[in-house]
C-alpha positions as CSV (number, residue, x, y, z in Angstrom):
1,X,118.4,111.6,121.9
2,X,121.0,113.7,123.4
3,X,121.3,111.7,126.4
4,X,122.5,108.5,124.5
5,X,126.0,107.5,124.0
6,X,127.0,106.1,120.5
7,X,127.4,102.6,120.3
8,X,130.5,103.5,118.1
9,X,132.5,105.9,119.4
10,X,130.8,107.4,123.1
11,X,129.5,110.6,121.8
12,X,126.5,112.0,122.7
13,X,126.1,114.8,120.3
14,X,123.4,113.4,117.6
15,X,121.6,115.7,114.7
16,X,117.7,114.5,113.5
17,X,118.2,113.6,109.5
18,X,115.9,112.2,106.7
19,X,118.4,109.4,104.8
20,X,118.5,106.8,101.7
21,X,118.2,103.4,103.7
22,X,118.8,100.1,101.7
23,X,116.7,97.6,102.8
24,X,117.6,93.7,102.2
25,X,115.9,90.7,102.2
26,X,116.9,86.8,101.0
27,X,118.6,88.6,97.9
28,X,116.1,91.7,97.3
29,X,117.2,95.0,98.2
30,X,115.0,98.0,98.3
31,X,115.9,101.7,98.5
32,X,114.3,103.9,100.6
33,X,114.6,107.6,101.0
34,X,113.7,110.2,103.5
35,X,113.9,107.6,106.1
36,X,114.3,110.0,109.9
37,X,116.6,108.4,112.2
38,X,119.3,110.4,114.7
39,X,123.1,110.6,112.9
40,X,125.6,111.1,115.4
41,X,127.6,114.0,114.7
42,X,131.1,112.6,115.7
43,X,131.1,109.0,113.5
44,X,128.4,109.1,111.1
45,X,126.9,105.9,113.0
46,X,122.5,106.2,112.1
47,X,120.1,105.4,114.9
48,X,116.6,104.7,113.4
49,X,113.4,103.8,115.8
50,X,112.1,101.2,116.3
51,X,108.5,101.7,114.7
52,X,110.3,103.1,111.7
53,X,112.0,100.0,111.0
54,X,108.9,98.1,111.5
55,X,107.2,100.3,108.9
56,X,109.9,99.8,106.3
57,X,110.2,96.4,107.0
58,X,106.0,96.3,106.4
59,X,106.1,98.2,103.2
60,X,108.8,95.8,101.8
61,X,106.4,93.0,102.5
62,X,103.4,94.5,100.4
63,X,105.8,94.9,97.7
64,X,107.9,91.8,97.5
65,X,105.2,89.4,98.7
66,X,101.7,90.8,98.0
67,X,103.4,93.0,94.9
68,X,102.1,96.1,95.6
69,X,103.4,98.8,93.0
70,X,106.6,100.6,94.5
71,X,106.5,105.0,93.4
72,X,109.5,103.8,90.9
73,X,112.3,101.3,90.3
74,X,116.0,101.6,89.0
75,X,118.5,99.5,87.6
76,X,121.2,98.4,89.9
77,X,124.7,96.7,87.4
78,X,126.4,93.9,89.8
79,X,129.9,92.3,90.0
80,X,131.2,90.1,91.6
81,X,134.7,91.5,93.2
82,X,138.1,89.8,91.7
């Protein structure tokens, strides 16, 4: 992706990394670990390949709509900022 400009800062310096991705849809959340992406080394903006995001969306649907079992689950506290 080094020929591509970062849409945030204009840098051409990227590095492939595995990151944690939080997918949310209609009030439901799913944490996906070790997602491949390209990260801008100047500002940290992340770029994901389309097929990766489609795979995440498909698995989310399996879990939340077809009741497939995820690898693990966590409980997250929620508060309203006041």
